[in-house]
Structures are given as C-alpha cells and as structure tokens.
N, CA, C and O atoms as a Maestro MAE file, in Angstrom:
{
 s_m_m2io_version
 :::
 2.0.0
}

f_m_ct {
 s_m_title
 :::
 protein
 m_atom[328] {
  # First column is atom index #
  i_m_mmod_type
  r_m_x_coord
  r_m_y_coord
  r_m_z_coord
  i_m_residue_number
  s_m_chain_name
  s_m_pdb_residue_name
  s_m_pdb_atom_name
  i_m_atomic_number
  :::
  1 25 0.880 -15.926 26.395 1 A "MET " " N  " 7
  2 3 1.316 -14.405 25.954 1 A "MET " " CA " 6
  3 2 2.519 -14.443 24.421 1 A "MET " " C  " 6
  4 15 3.552 -15.065 24.175 1 A "MET " " O  " 8
  5 25 1.736 -13.479 23.720 2 A "LYS " " N  " 7
  6 3 2.287 -13.496 22.234 2 A "LYS " " CA " 6
  7 2 3.263 -12.145 22.867 2 A "LYS " " C  " 6
  8 15 2.891 -11.481 23.835 2 A "LYS " " O  " 8
  9 25 4.289 -11.949 22.277 3 A "VAL " " N  " 7
  10 3 4.859 -10.645 22.438 3 A "VAL " " CA " 6
  11 2 5.773 -10.275 20.818 3 A "VAL " " C  " 6
  12 15 6.590 -10.920 20.160 3 A "VAL " " O  " 8
  13 25 5.245 -9.163 20.678 4 A "ARG " " N  " 7
  14 3 5.835 -8.817 18.776 4 A "ARG " " CA " 6
  15 2 6.969 -7.752 18.865 4 A "ARG " " C  " 6
  16 15 6.584 -6.669 19.306 4 A "ARG " " O  " 8
  17 25 7.618 -7.793 18.703 5 A "VAL " " N  " 7
  18 3 8.849 -7.434 18.559 5 A "VAL " " CA " 6
  19 2 8.722 -6.252 16.658 5 A "VAL " " C  " 6
  20 15 8.562 -6.751 15.544 5 A "VAL " " O  " 8
  21 25 8.864 -4.767 16.964 6 A "ARG " " N  " 7
  22 3 8.962 -3.925 15.851 6 A "ARG " " CA " 6
  23 2 10.317 -3.867 15.400 6 A "ARG " " C  " 6
  24 15 11.108 -3.266 16.128 6 A "ARG " " O  " 8
  25 25 10.734 -4.375 14.343 7 A "ARG " " N  " 7
  26 3 12.155 -3.952 14.384 7 A "ARG " " CA " 6
  27 2 11.766 -2.463 13.042 7 A "ARG " " C  " 6
  28 15 10.832 -2.081 12.338 7 A "ARG " " O  " 8
  29 25 13.228 -2.079 13.371 8 A "VAL " " N  " 7
  30 3 13.082 -0.392 12.542 8 A "VAL " " CA " 6
  31 2 14.784 -0.082 12.064 8 A "VAL " " C  " 6
  32 15 15.922 0.001 12.525 8 A "VAL " " O  " 8
  33 25 14.034 0.007 10.857 9 A "ALA " " N  " 7
  34 3 15.484 -0.143 9.747 9 A "ALA " " CA " 6
  35 2 15.704 1.324 9.154 9 A "ALA " " C  " 6
  36 15 14.866 1.964 8.518 9 A "ALA " " O  " 8
  37 25 16.969 1.719 9.481 10 A "ALA " " N  " 7
  38 3 16.651 3.149 8.526 10 A "ALA " " CA " 6
  39 2 17.546 3.168 7.544 10 A "ALA " " C  " 6
  40 15 18.553 3.857 7.384 10 A "ALA " " O  " 8
  41 25 17.024 2.269 6.862 11 A "GLU " " N  " 7
  42 3 17.024 1.990 5.575 11 A "GLU " " CA " 6
  43 2 16.708 0.778 4.464 11 A "GLU " " C  " 6
  44 15 17.018 -0.175 5.179 11 A "GLU " " O  " 8
  45 25 16.456 0.403 3.677 12 A "ASP " " N  " 7
  46 3 16.043 -1.123 3.042 12 A "ASP " " CA " 6
  47 2 16.961 -1.737 2.895 12 A "ASP " " C  " 6
  48 15 18.157 -1.547 2.674 12 A "ASP " " O  " 8
  49 25 15.888 -3.041 3.129 13 A "VAL " " N  " 7
  50 3 17.082 -4.219 2.794 13 A "VAL " " CA " 6
  51 2 16.961 -5.095 1.617 13 A "VAL " " C  " 6
  52 15 15.966 -5.781 1.387 13 A "VAL " " O  " 8
  53 25 17.842 -5.053 1.004 14 A "PRO " " N  " 7
  54 3 17.712 -6.049 -0.238 14 A "PRO " " CA " 6
  55 2 17.901 -7.251 -0.095 14 A "PRO " " C  " 6
  56 15 18.753 -7.715 0.663 14 A "PRO " " O  " 8
  57 25 16.975 -8.054 -0.949 15 A "VAL " " N  " 7
  58 3 17.027 -9.197 -0.532 15 A "VAL " " CA " 6
  59 2 16.933 -9.831 -2.230 15 A "VAL " " C  " 6
  60 15 16.000 -9.483 -2.954 15 A "VAL " " O  " 8
  61 25 18.372 -11.093 -2.876 16 A "THR " " N  " 7
  62 3 18.574 -11.575 -3.834 16 A "THR " " CA " 6
  63 2 17.462 -12.460 -3.945 16 A "THR " " C  " 6
  64 15 17.150 -13.128 -2.959 16 A "THR " " O  " 8
  65 25 16.472 -12.611 -5.590 17 A "ILE " " N  " 7
  66 3 16.102 -13.649 -6.041 17 A "ILE " " CA " 6
  67 2 16.819 -14.294 -7.221 17 A "ILE " " C  " 6
  68 15 17.035 -13.566 -8.189 17 A "ILE " " O  " 8
  69 25 17.215 -15.561 -7.268 18 A "THR " " N  " 7
  70 3 17.906 -16.266 -8.576 18 A "THR " " CA " 6
  71 2 16.835 -16.795 -9.536 18 A "THR " " C  " 6
  72 15 17.022 -17.688 -10.363 18 A "THR " " O  " 8
  73 25 15.575 -16.069 -9.303 19 A "THR " " N  " 7
  74 3 14.681 -16.675 -9.872 19 A "THR " " CA " 6
  75 2 13.763 -15.393 -11.027 19 A "THR " " C  " 6
  76 15 14.039 -14.267 -10.613 19 A "THR " " O  " 8
  77 25 13.093 -15.347 -11.909 20 A "GLU " " N  " 7
  78 3 12.897 -14.031 -12.968 20 A "GLU " " CA " 6
  79 2 11.762 -13.808 -11.865 20 A "GLU " " C  " 6
  80 15 11.305 -12.709 -12.180 20 A "GLU " " O  " 8
  81 25 11.062 -14.252 -10.746 21 A "PHE " " N  " 7
  82 3 9.842 -13.524 -9.522 21 A "PHE " " CA " 6
  83 2 9.868 -14.847 -8.283 21 A "PHE " " C  " 6
  84 15 10.494 -15.903 -8.191 21 A "PHE " " O  " 8
  85 25 8.851 -14.153 -7.443 22 A "VAL " " N  " 7
  86 3 9.314 -14.945 -6.179 22 A "VAL " " CA " 6
  87 2 7.724 -14.529 -5.694 22 A "VAL " " C  " 6
  88 15 7.150 -13.440 -5.703 22 A "VAL " " O  " 8
  89 25 7.413 -15.475 -5.398 23 A "LYS " " N  " 7
  90 3 5.926 -15.424 -4.598 23 A "LYS " " CA " 6
  91 2 5.686 -14.527 -3.409 23 A "LYS " " C  " 6
  92 15 6.146 -14.978 -2.361 23 A "LYS " " O  " 8
  93 25 5.145 -13.498 -3.336 24 A "LEU " " N  " 7
  94 3 5.270 -13.064 -1.733 24 A "LEU " " CA " 6
  95 2 5.083 -13.740 -0.323 24 A "LEU " " C  " 6
  96 15 5.522 -13.316 0.745 24 A "LEU " " O  " 8
  97 25 4.449 -14.715 -0.509 25 A "GLU " " N  " 7
  98 3 4.364 -15.779 1.001 25 A "GLU " " CA " 6
  99 2 5.824 -16.059 1.008 25 A "GLU " " C  " 6
  100 15 6.418 -15.505 1.932 25 A "GLU " " O  " 8
  101 25 6.344 -16.577 0.432 26 A "SER " " N  " 7
  102 3 8.023 -17.128 0.020 26 A "SER " " CA " 6
  103 2 8.770 -15.774 0.181 26 A "SER " " C  " 6
  104 15 9.644 -15.922 1.035 26 A "SER " " O  " 8
  105 25 8.760 -14.797 -0.206 27 A "PHE " " N  " 7
  106 3 9.611 -13.888 -0.056 27 A "PHE " " CA " 6
  107 2 9.862 -13.508 1.026 27 A "PHE " " C  " 6
  108 15 11.007 -13.406 1.466 27 A "PHE " " O  " 8
  109 25 8.413 -13.123 1.879 28 A "LEU " " N  " 7
  110 3 8.815 -13.039 3.343 28 A "LEU " " CA " 6
  111 2 9.803 -13.975 4.500 28 A "LEU " " C  " 6
  112 15 10.695 -13.598 5.259 28 A "LEU " " O  " 8
  113 25 9.061 -15.684 4.195 29 A "LYS " " N  " 7
  114 3 10.393 -16.475 4.419 29 A "LYS " " CA " 6
  115 2 12.028 -16.258 3.782 29 A "LYS " " C  " 6
  116 15 12.979 -15.957 4.503 29 A "LYS " " O  " 8
  117 25 12.104 -16.437 2.570 30 A "LEU " " N  " 7
  118 3 13.530 -15.997 1.856 30 A "LEU " " CA " 6
  119 2 14.384 -14.770 2.777 30 A "LEU " " C  " 6
  120 15 15.602 -14.660 2.916 30 A "LEU " " O  " 8
  121 25 13.043 -13.717 3.462 31 A "ALA " " N  " 7
  122 3 14.043 -12.549 3.808 31 A "ALA " " CA " 6
  123 2 13.989 -12.410 5.023 31 A "ALA " " C  " 6
  124 15 14.418 -11.362 5.506 31 A "ALA " " O  " 8
  125 25 13.431 -13.457 5.884 32 A "ASN " " N  " 7
  126 3 13.621 -13.883 7.438 32 A "ASN " " CA " 6
  127 2 12.704 -12.974 8.161 32 A "ASN " " C  " 6
  128 15 12.864 -12.915 9.380 32 A "ASN " " O  " 8
  129 25 11.698 -12.198 7.584 33 A "ALA " " N  " 7
  130 3 10.771 -11.786 7.830 33 A "ALA " " CA " 6
  131 2 9.664 -12.374 8.852 33 A "ALA " " C  " 6
  132 15 9.322 -11.789 9.880 33 A "ALA " " O  " 8
  133 25 9.190 -13.533 8.449 34 A "VAL " " N  " 7
  134 3 8.475 -14.674 9.295 34 A "VAL " " CA " 6
  135 2 9.051 -15.811 9.338 34 A "VAL " " C  " 6
  136 15 9.427 -16.396 8.322 34 A "VAL " " O  " 8
  137 25 9.204 -16.314 10.656 35 A "GLN " " N  " 7
  138 3 9.464 -17.906 10.137 35 A "GLN " " CA " 6
  139 2 8.335 -19.240 9.632 35 A "GLN " " C  " 6
  140 15 8.763 -20.378 9.443 35 A "GLN " " O  " 8
  141 25 7.293 -18.979 9.511 36 A "SER " " N  " 7
  142 3 6.959 -20.031 8.638 36 A "SER " " CA " 6
  143 2 6.072 -19.370 7.821 36 A "SER " " C  " 6
  144 15 5.766 -18.181 7.916 36 A "SER " " O  " 8
  145 25 5.452 -20.586 6.590 37 A "GLY " " N  " 7
  146 3 4.419 -20.143 5.462 37 A "GLY " " CA " 6
  147 2 3.237 -19.606 5.794 37 A "GLY " " C  " 6
  148 15 2.579 -18.779 5.163 37 A "GLY " " O  " 8
  149 25 2.812 -20.554 7.679 38 A "GLY " " N  " 7
  150 3 1.663 -19.877 8.275 38 A "GLY " " CA " 6
  151 2 1.611 -18.947 8.784 38 A "GLY " " C  " 6
  152 15 0.498 -18.674 9.233 38 A "GLY " " O  " 8
  153 25 2.617 -18.038 8.992 39 A "MET " " N  " 7
  154 3 2.635 -16.949 9.739 39 A "MET " " CA " 6
  155 2 2.732 -15.714 8.334 39 A "MET " " C  " 6
  156 15 2.181 -14.636 8.556 39 A "MET " " O  " 8
  157 25 3.327 -15.878 7.139 40 A "ALA " " N  " 7
  158 3 3.484 -14.955 6.402 40 A "ALA " " CA " 6
  159 2 1.843 -14.949 5.937 40 A "ALA " " C  " 6
  160 15 1.327 -13.849 5.737 40 A "ALA " " O  " 8
  161 25 1.029 -16.180 5.766 41 A "LYS " " N  " 7
  162 3 -0.241 -15.883 5.444 41 A "LYS " " CA " 6
  163 2 -0.954 -15.190 6.139 41 A "LYS " " C  " 6
  164 15 -1.650 -14.287 5.675 41 A "LYS " " O  " 8
  165 25 -0.890 -15.562 7.632 42 A "ASN " " N  " 7
  166 3 -1.992 -14.681 8.879 42 A "ASN " " CA " 6
  167 2 -1.733 -13.002 8.247 42 A "ASN " " C  " 6
  168 15 -2.594 -12.165 7.979 42 A "ASN " " O  " 8
  169 25 -0.052 -12.882 8.121 43 A "PHE " " N  " 7
  170 3 0.079 -11.248 8.168 43 A "PHE " " CA " 6
  171 2 -0.443 -10.611 6.937 43 A "PHE " " C  " 6
  172 15 -0.833 -9.444 6.909 43 A "PHE " " O  " 8
  173 25 -0.439 -11.485 5.830 44 A "ILE " " N  " 7
  174 3 -0.621 -10.909 3.990 44 A "ILE " " CA " 6
  175 2 -2.214 -11.049 4.478 44 A "ILE " " C  " 6
  176 15 -2.826 -9.983 4.412 44 A "ILE " " O  " 8
  177 25 -2.885 -12.051 4.898 45 A "GLN " " N  " 7
  178 3 -4.688 -11.885 4.982 45 A "GLN " " CA " 6
  179 2 -4.743 -10.720 5.431 45 A "GLN " " C  " 6
  180 15 -5.185 -9.789 4.757 45 A "GLN " " O  " 8
  181 25 -4.055 -10.516 7.315 46 A "ASN " " N  " 7
  182 3 -4.732 -9.600 7.533 46 A "ASN " " CA " 6
  183 2 -4.325 -8.311 7.169 46 A "ASN " " C  " 6
  184 15 -4.564 -7.477 8.042 46 A "ASN " " O  " 8
  185 25 -3.853 -7.935 6.282 47 A "GLY " " N  " 7
  186 3 -3.550 -6.720 5.721 47 A "GLY " " CA " 6
  187 2 -2.053 -5.670 6.499 47 A "GLY " " C  " 6
  188 15 -1.959 -4.489 6.834 47 A "GLY " " O  " 8
  189 25 -1.050 -6.903 6.524 48 A "GLU " " N  " 7
  190 3 -0.132 -6.052 7.153 48 A "GLU " " CA " 6
  191 2 1.178 -6.039 6.539 48 A "GLU " " C  " 6
  192 15 2.338 -6.038 6.950 48 A "GLU " " O  " 8
  193 25 0.307 -6.024 4.840 49 A "VAL " " N  " 7
  194 3 1.963 -6.661 4.131 49 A "VAL " " CA " 6
  195 2 1.737 -5.090 3.032 49 A "VAL " " C  " 6
  196 15 0.618 -4.643 2.778 49 A "VAL " " O  " 8
  197 25 2.702 -4.625 2.649 50 A "THR " " N  " 7
  198 3 2.379 -3.978 1.540 50 A "THR " " CA " 6
  199 2 3.217 -4.171 0.503 50 A "THR " " C  " 6
  200 15 4.361 -4.452 0.859 50 A "THR " " O  " 8
  201 25 3.031 -4.114 -0.688 51 A "VAL " " N  " 7
  202 3 3.885 -4.030 -2.124 51 A "VAL " " CA " 6
  203 2 3.727 -2.866 -2.720 51 A "VAL " " C  " 6
  204 15 2.658 -2.326 -3.003 51 A "VAL " " O  " 8
  205 25 4.904 -2.443 -2.929 52 A "ASN " " N  " 7
  206 3 5.211 -0.997 -3.788 52 A "ASN " " CA " 6
  207 2 3.858 0.042 -3.425 52 A "ASN " " C  " 6
  208 15 3.056 0.710 -4.077 52 A "ASN " " O  " 8
  209 25 4.109 -0.238 -2.073 53 A "GLY " " N  " 7
  210 3 3.325 1.352 -0.921 53 A "GLY " " CA " 6
  211 2 2.175 0.799 -1.237 53 A "GLY " " C  " 6
  212 15 1.747 1.827 -1.761 53 A "GLY " " O  " 8
  213 25 1.140 -0.089 -1.394 54 A "GLU " " N  " 7
  214 3 -0.710 -0.539 -1.409 54 A "GLU " " CA " 6
  215 2 -0.664 -1.509 -0.690 54 A "GLU " " C  " 6
  216 15 0.430 -2.074 -0.668 54 A "GLU " " O  " 8
  217 25 -1.613 -2.011 0.045 55 A "VAL " " N  " 7
  218 3 -1.777 -3.098 1.228 55 A "VAL " " CA " 6
  219 2 -2.098 -4.514 0.346 55 A "VAL " " C  " 6
  220 15 -3.289 -4.826 0.348 55 A "VAL " " O  " 8
  221 25 -1.462 -5.138 -0.179 56 A "CYS " " N  " 7
  222 3 -1.567 -6.510 -0.762 56 A "CYS " " CA " 6
  223 2 -2.066 -7.820 0.623 56 A "CYS " " C  " 6
  224 15 -1.771 -8.168 1.766 56 A "CYS " " O  " 8
  225 25 -3.138 -8.181 -0.685 57 A "LEU " " N  " 7
  226 3 -3.747 -9.415 0.335 57 A "LEU " " CA " 6
  227 2 -3.996 -11.254 -0.135 57 A "LEU " " C  " 6
  228 15 -4.692 -12.184 0.271 57 A "LEU " " O  " 8
  229 25 -2.715 -10.975 -1.469 58 A "MET " " N  " 7
  230 3 -2.670 -12.477 -1.818 58 A "MET " " CA " 6
  231 2 -1.325 -12.993 -1.830 58 A "MET " " C  " 6
  232 15 -0.252 -12.532 -2.220 58 A "MET " " O  " 8
  233 25 -1.536 -13.644 -1.508 59 A "ARG " " N  " 7
  234 3 -0.160 -14.702 -0.938 59 A "ARG " " CA " 6
  235 2 0.885 -15.003 -2.234 59 A "ARG " " C  " 6
  236 15 2.104 -15.108 -2.106 59 A "ARG " " O  " 8
  237 25 0.168 -15.116 -3.475 60 A "GLY " " N  " 7
  238 3 0.764 -15.766 -4.603 60 A "GLY " " CA " 6
  239 2 1.216 -14.690 -5.574 60 A "GLY " " C  " 6
  240 15 1.473 -14.889 -6.761 60 A "GLY " " O  " 8
  241 25 1.293 -13.374 -4.855 61 A "LYS " " N  " 7
  242 3 1.537 -12.249 -5.727 61 A "LYS " " CA " 6
  243 2 2.741 -12.192 -6.228 61 A "LYS " " C  " 6
  244 15 3.613 -12.330 -5.370 61 A "LYS " " O  " 8
  245 25 3.138 -12.032 -7.355 62 A "LYS " " N  " 7
  246 3 4.395 -12.161 -8.248 62 A "LYS " " CA " 6
  247 2 5.621 -11.087 -7.863 62 A "LYS " " C  " 6
  248 15 5.799 -10.291 -8.784 62 A "LYS " " O  " 8
  249 25 6.218 -10.947 -7.092 63 A "LEU " " N  " 7
  250 3 7.028 -10.103 -6.958 63 A "LEU " " CA " 6
  251 2 8.931 -10.095 -8.276 63 A "LEU " " C  " 6
  252 15 9.725 -10.999 -8.536 63 A "LEU " " O  " 8
  253 25 8.889 -9.062 -8.579 64 A "ARG " " N  " 7
  254 3 9.733 -9.226 -9.594 64 A "ARG " " CA " 6
  255 2 11.180 -8.084 -9.038 64 A "ARG " " C  " 6
  256 15 11.305 -7.673 -7.885 64 A "ARG " " O  " 8
  257 25 12.016 -7.802 -10.056 65 A "ASP " " N  " 7
  258 3 12.908 -7.297 -9.630 65 A "ASP " " CA " 6
  259 2 12.716 -5.832 -9.059 65 A "ASP " " C  " 6
  260 15 11.670 -5.314 -9.451 65 A "ASP " " O  " 8
  261 25 13.341 -5.199 -8.383 66 A "GLY " " N  " 7
  262 3 12.911 -3.300 -8.252 66 A "GLY " " CA " 6
  263 2 11.483 -3.431 -7.320 66 A "GLY " " C  " 6
  264 15 11.242 -2.421 -6.659 66 A "GLY " " O  " 8
  265 25 10.370 -4.717 -7.171 67 A "ASP " " N  " 7
  266 3 9.387 -4.713 -6.324 67 A "ASP " " CA " 6
  267 2 10.231 -4.280 -4.902 67 A "ASP " " C  " 6
  268 15 11.399 -4.499 -4.582 67 A "ASP " " O  " 8
  269 25 8.946 -3.452 -4.072 68 A "ARG " " N  " 7
  270 3 9.109 -3.022 -2.410 68 A "ARG " " CA " 6
  271 2 8.176 -3.494 -1.625 68 A "ARG " " C  " 6
  272 15 7.001 -3.136 -1.716 68 A "ARG " " O  " 8
  273 25 8.674 -4.477 -0.645 69 A "VAL " " N  " 7
  274 3 7.817 -5.073 0.250 69 A "VAL " " CA " 6
  275 2 7.862 -4.509 1.431 69 A "VAL " " C  " 6
  276 15 8.994 -4.577 1.910 69 A "VAL " " O  " 8
  277 25 7.041 -3.941 2.145 70 A "GLY " " N  " 7
  278 3 6.821 -3.264 3.712 70 A "GLY " " CA " 6
  279 2 5.963 -3.858 4.398 70 A "GLY " " C  " 6
  280 15 4.750 -3.987 4.230 70 A "GLY " " O  " 8
  281 25 6.994 -4.404 5.589 71 A "PHE " " N  " 7
  282 3 6.099 -5.473 6.970 71 A "PHE " " CA " 6
  283 2 6.861 -5.372 8.564 71 A "PHE " " C  " 6
  284 15 8.036 -5.714 8.693 71 A "PHE " " O  " 8
  285 25 6.307 -5.027 9.358 72 A "ASP " " N  " 7
  286 3 6.892 -4.703 10.396 72 A "ASP " " CA " 6
  287 2 8.072 -3.816 10.533 72 A "ASP " " C  " 6
  288 15 9.097 -4.179 11.110 72 A "ASP " " O  " 8
  289 25 7.833 -2.060 9.725 73 A "GLY " " N  " 7
  290 3 8.602 -1.128 10.018 73 A "GLY " " CA " 6
  291 2 9.720 -1.454 8.703 73 A "GLY " " C  " 6
  292 15 10.489 -0.571 8.322 73 A "GLY " " O  " 8
  293 25 9.706 -2.342 8.297 74 A "VAL " " N  " 7
  294 3 11.095 -2.571 7.208 74 A "VAL " " CA " 6
  295 2 10.765 -2.816 5.947 74 A "VAL " " C  " 6
  296 15 9.859 -3.632 5.774 74 A "VAL " " O  " 8
  297 25 11.395 -2.193 4.771 75 A "THR " " N  " 7
  298 3 11.263 -2.330 3.767 75 A "THR " " CA " 6
  299 2 11.930 -2.828 3.144 75 A "THR " " C  " 6
  300 15 13.077 -2.424 3.337 75 A "THR " " O  " 8
  301 25 11.837 -3.835 2.153 76 A "TYR " " N  " 7
  302 3 12.428 -4.856 1.477 76 A "TYR " " CA " 6
  303 2 12.534 -4.896 0.273 76 A "TYR " " C  " 6
  304 15 11.533 -5.408 -0.228 76 A "TYR " " O  " 8
  305 25 13.253 -4.609 -0.422 77 A "ILE " " N  " 7
  306 3 13.738 -4.364 -2.120 77 A "ILE " " CA " 6
  307 2 14.073 -5.680 -2.894 77 A "ILE " " C  " 6
  308 15 15.146 -6.235 -2.659 77 A "ILE " " O  " 8
  309 25 13.179 -6.218 -3.830 78 A "VAL " " N  " 7
  310 3 13.663 -7.457 -4.483 78 A "VAL " " CA " 6
  311 2 14.925 -7.025 -5.476 78 A "VAL " " C  " 6
  312 15 14.878 -5.973 -6.113 78 A "VAL " " O  " 8
  313 25 16.004 -7.890 -5.546 79 A "LYS " " N  " 7
  314 3 16.665 -7.542 -6.501 79 A "LYS " " CA " 6
  315 2 17.487 -9.175 -7.545 79 A "LYS " " C  " 6
  316 15 18.132 -10.154 -7.172 79 A "LYS " " O  " 8
  317 25 17.224 -8.919 -8.268 80 A "ASN " " N  " 7
  318 3 17.364 -10.055 -8.890 80 A "ASN " " CA " 6
  319 2 19.068 -10.754 -9.355 80 A "ASN " " C  " 6
  320 15 19.643 -10.011 -10.151 80 A "ASN " " O  " 8
  321 25 19.673 -11.702 -9.064 81 A "ALA " " N  " 7
  322 3 20.781 -11.898 -9.042 81 A "ALA " " CA " 6
  323 2 21.600 -11.911 -10.050 81 A "ALA " " C  " 6
  324 15 22.774 -12.199 -9.820 81 A "ALA " " O  " 8
  325 25 21.115 -11.555 -11.621 82 A "SER " " N  " 7
  326 3 21.671 -11.514 -12.719 82 A "SER " " CA " 6
  327 2 21.529 -10.152 -13.393 82 A "SER " " C  " 6
  328 15 22.033 -9.955 -14.499 82 A "SER " " O  " 8
  :::
 }
 m_bond[327] {
  # First column is bond index #
  i_m_from
  i_m_to
  i_m_order
  :::
  1 1 2 1
  2 2 3 1
  3 3 4 2
  4 3 5 1
  5 5 6 1
  6 6 7 1
  7 7 8 2
  8 7 9 1
  9 9 10 1
  10 10 11 1
  11 11 12 2
  12 11 13 1
  13 13 14 1
  14 14 15 1
  15 15 16 2
  16 15 17 1
  17 17 18 1
  18 18 19 1
  19 19 20 2
  20 19 21 1
  21 21 22 1
  22 22 23 1
  23 23 24 2
  24 23 25 1
  25 25 26 1
  26 26 27 1
  27 27 28 2
  28 27 29 1
  29 29 30 1
  30 30 31 1
  31 31 32 2
  32 31 33 1
  33 33 34 1
  34 34 35 1
  35 35 36 2
  36 35 37 1
  37 37 38 1
  38 38 39 1
  39 39 40 2
  40 39 41 1
  41 41 42 1
  42 42 43 1
  43 43 44 2
  44 43 45 1
  45 45 46 1
  46 46 47 1
  47 47 48 2
  48 47 49 1
  49 49 50 1
  50 50 51 1
  51 51 52 2
  52 51 53 1
  53 53 54 1
  54 54 55 1
  55 55 56 2
  56 55 57 1
  57 57 58 1
  58 58 59 1
  59 59 60 2
  60 59 61 1
  61 61 62 1
  62 62 63 1
  63 63 64 2
  64 63 65 1
  65 65 66 1
  66 66 67 1
  67 67 68 2
  68 67 69 1
  69 69 70 1
  70 70 71 1
  71 71 72 2
  72 71 73 1
  73 73 74 1
  74 74 75 1
  75 75 76 2
  76 75 77 1
  77 77 78 1
  78 78 79 1
  79 79 80 2
  80 79 81 1
  81 81 82 1
  82 82 83 1
  83 83 84 2
  84 83 85 1
  85 85 86 1
  86 86 87 1
  87 87 88 2
  88 87 89 1
  89 89 90 1
  90 90 91 1
  91 91 92 2
  92 91 93 1
  93 93 94 1
  94 94 95 1
  95 95 96 2
  96 95 97 1
  97 97 98 1
  98 98 99 1
  99 99 100 2
  100 99 101 1
  101 101 102 1
  102 102 103 1
  103 103 104 2
  104 103 105 1
  105 105 106 1
  106 106 107 1
  107 107 108 2
  108 107 109 1
  109 109 110 1
  110 110 111 1
  111 111 112 2
  112 111 113 1
  113 113 114 1
  114 114 115 1
  115 115 116 2
  116 115 117 1
  117 117 118 1
  118 118 119 1
  119 119 120 2
  120 119 121 1
  121 121 122 1
  122 122 123 1
  123 123 124 2
  124 123 125 1
  125 125 126 1
  126 126 127 1
  127 127 128 2
  128 127 129 1
  129 129 130 1
  130 130 131 1
  131 131 132 2
  132 131 133 1
  133 133 134 1
  134 134 135 1
  135 135 136 2
  136 135 137 1
  137 137 138 1
  138 138 139 1
  139 139 140 2
  140 139 141 1
  141 141 142 1
  142 142 143 1
  143 143 144 2
  144 143 145 1
  145 145 146 1
  146 146 147 1
  147 147 148 2
  148 147 149 1
  149 149 150 1
  150 150 151 1
  151 151 152 2
  152 151 153 1
  153 153 154 1
  154 154 155 1
  155 155 156 2
  156 155 157 1
  157 157 158 1
  158 158 159 1
  159 159 160 2
  160 159 161 1
  161 161 162 1
  162 162 163 1
  163 163 164 2
  164 163 165 1
  165 165 166 1
  166 166 167 1
  167 167 168 2
  168 167 169 1
  169 169 170 1
  170 170 171 1
  171 171 172 2
  172 171 173 1
  173 173 174 1
  174 174 175 1
  175 175 176 2
  176 175 177 1
  177 177 178 1
  178 178 179 1
  179 179 180 2
  180 179 181 1
  181 181 182 1
  182 182 183 1
  183 183 184 2
  184 183 185 1
  185 185 186 1
  186 186 187 1
  187 187 188 2
  188 187 189 1
  189 189 190 1
  190 190 191 1
  191 191 192 2
  192 191 193 1
  193 193 194 1
  194 194 195 1
  195 195 196 2
  196 195 197 1
  197 197 198 1
  198 198 199 1
  199 199 200 2
  200 199 201 1
  201 201 202 1
  202 202 203 1
  203 203 204 2
  204 203 205 1
  205 205 206 1
  206 206 207 1
  207 207 208 2
  208 207 209 1
  209 209 210 1
  210 210 211 1
  211 211 212 2
  212 211 213 1
  213 213 214 1
  214 214 215 1
  215 215 216 2
  216 215 217 1
  217 217 218 1
  218 218 219 1
  219 219 220 2
  220 219 221 1
  221 221 222 1
  222 222 223 1
  223 223 224 2
  224 223 225 1
  225 225 226 1
  226 226 227 1
  227 227 228 2
  228 227 229 1
  229 229 230 1
  230 230 231 1
  231 231 232 2
  232 231 233 1
  233 233 234 1
  234 234 235 1
  235 235 236 2
  236 235 237 1
  237 237 238 1
  238 238 239 1
  239 239 240 2
  240 239 241 1
  241 241 242 1
  242 242 243 1
  243 243 244 2
  244 243 245 1
  245 245 246 1
  246 246 247 1
  247 247 248 2
  248 247 249 1
  249 249 250 1
  250 250 251 1
  251 251 252 2
  252 251 253 1
  253 253 254 1
  254 254 255 1
  255 255 256 2
  256 255 257 1
  257 257 258 1
  258 258 259 1
  259 259 260 2
  260 259 261 1
  261 261 262 1
  262 262 263 1
  263 263 264 2
  264 263 265 1
  265 265 266 1
  266 266 267 1
  267 267 268 2
  268 267 269 1
  269 269 270 1
  270 270 271 1
  271 271 272 2
  272 271 273 1
  273 273 274 1
  274 274 275 1
  275 275 276 2
  276 275 277 1
  277 277 278 1
  278 278 279 1
  279 279 280 2
  280 279 281 1
  281 281 282 1
  282 282 283 1
  283 283 284 2
  284 283 285 1
  285 285 286 1
  286 286 287 1
  287 287 288 2
  288 287 289 1
  289 289 290 1
  290 290 291 1
  291 291 292 2
  292 291 293 1
  293 293 294 1
  294 294 295 1
  295 295 296 2
  296 295 297 1
  297 297 298 1
  298 298 299 1
  299 299 300 2
  300 299 301 1
  301 301 302 1
  302 302 303 1
  303 303 304 2
  304 303 305 1
  305 305 306 1
  306 306 307 1
  307 307 308 2
  308 307 309 1
  309 309 310 1
  310 310 311 1
  311 311 312 2
  312 311 313 1
  313 313 314 1
  314 314 315 1
  315 315 316 2
  316 315 317 1
  317 317 318 1
  318 318 319 1
  319 319 320 2
  320 319 321 1
  321 321 322 1
  322 322 323 1
  323 323 324 2
  324 323 325 1
  325 325 326 1
  326 326 327 1
  327 327 328 2
  :::
 }
}
C-alpha cells in the first residue's frame, strides 16, 4: 500500500543553486521534494509539477533565479547563490 503525505507550507521555500540554471528534475531532488530522479520523472510526466504557475511536463526544463516551482502543496523559489 502506498501512502502519500501532503505537506502544507505557510510560505515559500527558497532553494539555493550555485550554477546559472538547474533542470527541473534535478531541482526537485535538490529541494528534497522527491527521493529519486525516477520519482521526479513520474510526478513531472503526470502533470503534478508547476513552473511559474503553469503545469510543466518537461523534465529538462531549465530553472533560473526567481523561478517558482509548485509541487505537493509547496512552492519552491530558485535562488542563485551569487
């Protein structure tokens, strides 16, 4: 039996990257939103992830500073370390 726990966040969660961009699939792992790349792939392909308010089905979508990723009731904001 699979159990999914939905997180509830009162505010946005900043996630810092050290490069110019990060791919969506990698970002979900970096933010600890998913445990593996396979899980990220499934959630993205099932339309459960949004980028800047729109459903995104591209695992390789490049995220840059200021982009907002929505997943499982939480909004993550991409922050560049520089």
